[in-house]
N, C-alpha and C positions, 0 to 999 in steps of 0.2 A: 396682504390678506392678511387678517389677525381671525386665527381659529383657538377656540377653545380645545383644551384637552379632549374633551369628547366628541367634538365638530372633526379634531384632526382623527381618532382612532376609528370614527363611522366611516371618514373617508379611505382609509385604509384598507378597511375591511372590504369595500367594493370592490378596490383596485386589483388586492391579490387574490390570486388563485386559489381556490378550494383543493386539500389534497384528498387525493383519491386513495385512501387508505385502503380501501377495498382490493386495489391494485399491488400498492406499492409496497404493502405489509410482506404479502405472499410471493411477490417476486425478489424481494429481499435476501427471505429465508430461500427461497427456490436457488439462489444464484450463489449466496454465502452457503448452502448446502452441498453445492455441485463443487465451488472450490475446494472445499474441505475435503470431500468425497474424491477428488483429484491429488490432493495431499497423502491421502491414504493409500490411493493406488500407486501413488509415486515409494513409498516407504514400503509396503508390497514388493513394487519391482525391484527395489535396491536390495530387500532382504532377498529375494529369489537370485540376485547377483551374488550375493555371496556376504551381503555385510552384516552385522550385528545389528539388532532393533536400535540400540544408541547410537551407531553411524548413520544409519538409515534414516533417521530423526533426522538429525542434524542435516544429513546431505539433503532432504526435503525440504526442509526451511531455507537452504540456501536455492534449492531450484525454483520455489516459488517465491522467493523476493526476485530472482533474477528475472522469471519470467516475466513477472510484473512489471520489474523497470523495465524491461526490454519492451512489452506491448505499451508503457507510458510514451518512451521514446519513438515508439512507432505512430503515438498517436491513438492508438486502437485501446487502453485501458479506460480512457474518458469518455468514449464512444459504448462501452460495456457498463460502464458507471451511470449512464444518463439511464441507460435500459434496466440496469439492477438493484440500483438507489443504493442503499444503505448496506446491502448484502456486500458488497465489493469493501467496505470499509471496515468491516470485524476482522476477517481472516488475515494474516501475516501481509497478504497481497496488498492493504489499505496501507499497511506501514510502507511499505516497499515505495507505493505510489507518491505518497505526503513527500518523501526524501527527494525522488527524483524528479517530481513536475516542478517544484517552485526552482530548482538546481538549473532546469531547463532552460526556465526563462531567462536567466541572466547570462547564457551561454555567449551571445552576441559581444558581452563583455570580454570577452577572455578567458580561458581558461581557470588560469589562476584569479584574479584580479573578479572573473565574474562566477561562473559557475563554482569553483571552490570557495572560496570569500561566502558567497550568498549560501553555501550549504550549510555553512557554519552557522550561520545567522537565523536560517530560515527552520530549518529539522531541528536545531539545537545542538549547542556541544556536546550534552550529553548522549543523546541518540548516533552521534558520528562516532564520538570515541567507543561506544559499546562496540559499534559494526567493525571499527577498526581494529579494535581488542581482541574480539573475538574472531577476526580472520587472521591477524596475527599468533593467538594462541592456539588454533587451528592447523596453521602454518607448523607451527612448533610440534605439534604434537605428531601431525604428520608426517615430518621431517625427520624426529628422533624416536618413532614409531614408539609412543606413549600409550597410546589408545587397548 
C-alpha cells in the first residue's frame, strides 16, 4: 500500500481520538493543585512538630517523593495519572514516578543487574547521582547536627 504523505496524515487524523481539552486541562490543574496543597499541608504539619521552615520543606520533598514511589510500587500512581493527566507529572511526585516505574519493570532481572542497572540507564546518571548525593549529605548533616 503506497500512501502519499497527505493521505497518511488524513488516515492518522481519522484513527486518532480527539483530545477533550475542556476536561483534561481542568483535571490536570485540580489534581496538580491538590498535590501541591498536600505538600503545603505537610510543611505546615512538620513546622507544628517543631521543625524550622527549611527542614520542614526538605522533609516535605522527601515525603512526597516517598509517597509517590510507594503509590507507583502499588500500581496506584498510574491509575491516578490516567484520571488526572498532566497534573501528576508537574509536581515532584511525577519525578519520583518517572524514576521508580521503569526500575520496577526490570525487577524480574534481579535487583542488581535488573533494577539497579536499569535505574541508572533509564532515569539518567545525573538524576540518580543527585538523589544519592542529597541523601548522603542529609545524613551527614543529621549525624553531625550541622543544620
